[in-house]
C-alpha positions in Angstrom: 49.2 -3.0 -35.2 46.0 -1.5 -36.1 44.1 -0.1 -33.7 41.4 0.3 -36.1 40.6 -3.4 -36.7 37.5 -4.2 -35.8 37.1 -7.6 -36.5 40.5 -8.6 -34.2 38.4 -6.7 -31.4 35.4 -8.9 -31.9 37.2 -12.2 -32.3 38.8 -11.4 -29.0 35.5 -10.7 -27.2 34.3 -14.0 -28.7 37.1 -15.7 -27.5 36.5 -14.0 -24.1 33.1 -14.7 -23.8 33.9 -18.6 -25.1 35.9 -18.3 -22.0 33.2 -17.4 -19.7 35.5 -14.6 -17.9 32.9 -12.0 -17.6 35.8 -9.3 -16.9 37.7 -10.3 -19.8 34.7 -9.9 -21.9 33.6 -6.7 -20.3 37.0 -5.4 -21.5 36.9 -6.5 -24.9 33.2 -5.4 -25.7 34.1 -2.1 -24.3 37.4 -2.3 -26.8 35.5 -3.2 -29.8 32.8 -0.3 -29.2 35.5 1.9 -29.1 37.2 0.5 -31.7 33.7 0.3 -34.2 33.4 4.1 -33.5 37.1 4.8 -35.3 36.5 2.5 -38.2 33.0 2.9 -38.8 34.0 6.6 -39.9 36.1 5.1 -42.6 34.6 1.7 -43.0 36.6 -0.9 -45.1 34.6 -1.9 -47.8 36.0 -5.6 -47.5 34.6 -5.3 -43.9 32.3 -8.5 -43.4 28.6 -8.1 -42.3 29.6 -10.3 -38.9 32.3 -7.7 -38.1 29.7 -4.8 -38.8 26.9 -6.4 -36.7 29.1 -6.8 -33.7 31.0 -3.2 -34.1 27.5 -2.0 -34.6 26.2 -4.3 -30.6 29.3 -3.3 -29.2 28.9 0.1 -29.9 25.1 0.3 -28.5 26.3 -1.6 -25.4 28.8 0.9 -24.6 26.1 3.6 -25.1 23.8 1.8 -22.8 26.4 1.2 -20.1 27.8 5.1 -20.2 24.2 6.1 -20.6 22.9 3.6 -17.3 26.2 5.4 -15.2 24.9 8.6 -16.0 21.6 8.4 -15.2 22.2 6.7 -11.9 24.6 8.8 -10.4 23.6 9.5 -6.7 24.8 13.4 -6.8 22.3 15.7 -8.8 25.5 17.6 -10.0 27.6 14.7 -11.2 24.1 13.0 -12.8 23.8 16.7 -15.0 27.2 16.7 -16.2 27.7 12.9 -17.1 24.0 13.4 -19.1 25.6 16.6 -20.8 28.9 14.5 -21.7 27.0 11.9 -22.8 25.0 13.9 -25.3 28.1 15.3 -26.7 28.9 11.5 -26.8 25.8 10.2 -28.5 24.3 12.9 -29.9 21.8 10.3 -31.9 20.7 8.4 -28.5 17.3 7.8 -28.4 17.5 8.9 -24.8 17.1 12.5 -25.2 13.7 12.9 -24.2 14.1 11.1 -20.9 17.7 12.6 -20.2 15.6 16.3 -20.9 13.8 14.9 -17.8 16.0 13.6 -15.6 18.2 17.2 -16.0 15.2 19.1 -15.1 14.3 17.0 -11.9 18.3 17.0 -11.0 18.2 20.6 -11.1 15.3 20.9 -9.2 16.9 17.9 -6.5 20.1 20.8 -6.2 17.4 23.6 -5.5 18.6 25.5 -8.3 15.4 27.2 -9.1 16.9 29.4 -12.2 18.3 26.3 -14.1 15.2 24.1 -13.1 12.9 27.0 -14.8 15.1 26.9 -17.6 15.2 23.3 -18.4 11.8 22.9 -17.5 10.9 25.4 -20.3 12.7 23.5 -22.9 10.8 19.9 -21.7 7.4 21.6 -21.9 8.1 23.1 -25.8 7.4 19.7 -26.9 6.6 17.4 -24.1 2.9 17.4 -22.6 3.5 14.7 -20.0 5.2 16.4 -17.2 2.8 18.5 -15.2 5.2 19.4 -12.7 7.2 21.2 -15.4 4.3 23.1 -16.6 3.3 24.3 -13.3 6.7 25.0 -12.2 7.1 27.2 -15.6 3.3 28.9 -15.0 4.2 29.7 -11.4 7.7 31.1 -12.6 5.9 33.3 -15.5 3.4 34.1 -13.3 5.5 35.4 -10.1 7.0 37.4 -13.2 3.5 39.1 -14.6 5.1 37.4 -17.3 3.0 35.9 -20.8 -0.4 35.7 -18.7 -1.6 33.3 -21.8 0.9 31.2 -21.4 0.4 30.7 -17.3 -3.4 30.1 -18.1 -2.6 27.2 -21.2 0.0 25.6 -19.1 -2.1 25.3 -16.1 -4.8 24.1 -17.9 -3.0 21.1 -19.4 -1.3 20.5 -16.3 -4.9 20.0 -15.0 -5.7 17.5 -17.8 -2.4 15.5 -16.9 -3.5 15.7 -13.1 -6.8 14.3 -13.8 -6.0 11.8 -16.3 -3.0 10.5 -14.5 -2.3 7.5 -12.6 -0.6 7.1 -9.4 3.2 7.2 -9.6 4.6 3.7 -8.4 5.8 3.8 -4.7 3.3 7.0 -3.6 1.0 6.4 -1.0 -2.8 7.3 -2.1 -2.5 9.5 0.7 0.5 11.1 -1.0 -1.0 11.1 -4.4 -4.5 12.5 -3.1 -2.3 15.3 -1.6 0.0 15.8 -4.5 -3.2 15.9 -7.0 -5.0 18.4 -4.7 -2.1 20.8 -4.1 -1.5 20.8 -8.0 -4.8 21.3 -9.3 -4.9 24.2 -6.6 -2.1 25.9 -7.7 -3.2 25.7 -11.1 -6.6 26.7 -10.7 -5.6 29.8 -8.5 -3.2 31.0 -11.6 -6.4 30.5 -13.7 -8.7 32.3 -11.9 -6.0 35.3 -10.9 -4.5 35.9 -14.8 -8.3 35.7 -15.9 -9.0 38.3 -12.8 -6.7 40.8 -13.6 -7.7 40.6 -17.3 -11.6 41.2 -16.3 -12.4 37.8 -18.2 -15.3 37.3 -15.9 -16.5 34.4 -17.1 
């Protein structure tokens, strides 16, 4: 009778859990989250704290489920689309930084160079933890003969990150050493080239 009755939705969630019915518990957890989205827009002043807490928990659980589904999508195009939808539906999410990285990596996986560079530019504007994004932007500028100061600065930051970074999980020592050598060579080459062209011999 009342689609915004959060207390009823929470009671159904609790009953399903007491029945130890995983499928029904999942249904009512999601339903409580959807009802909470509506109910919290015009909250009832008489709503109990327990119902508010239930609604908050259900919303968080729904958000985590949607984030997990988007983040783990196997197809990079689907992953990008789902992550963008997730951001629209959850603009205050605490996962925004991770999503930015995931979108950048998905565009690279897709082989879309232009969008990968655009995503990397957005990323490096406030994130100094991704040497791969720094080098991608630096290389893009370097090849275009654009902003040599940015090329040098991003390359130096990448060198610092590579030298201080730990070996990623799942990567062998040999592959890690090979990747480091390639990234350091690329960064130093770009720094040397832009300084050579500017006649900064020191």
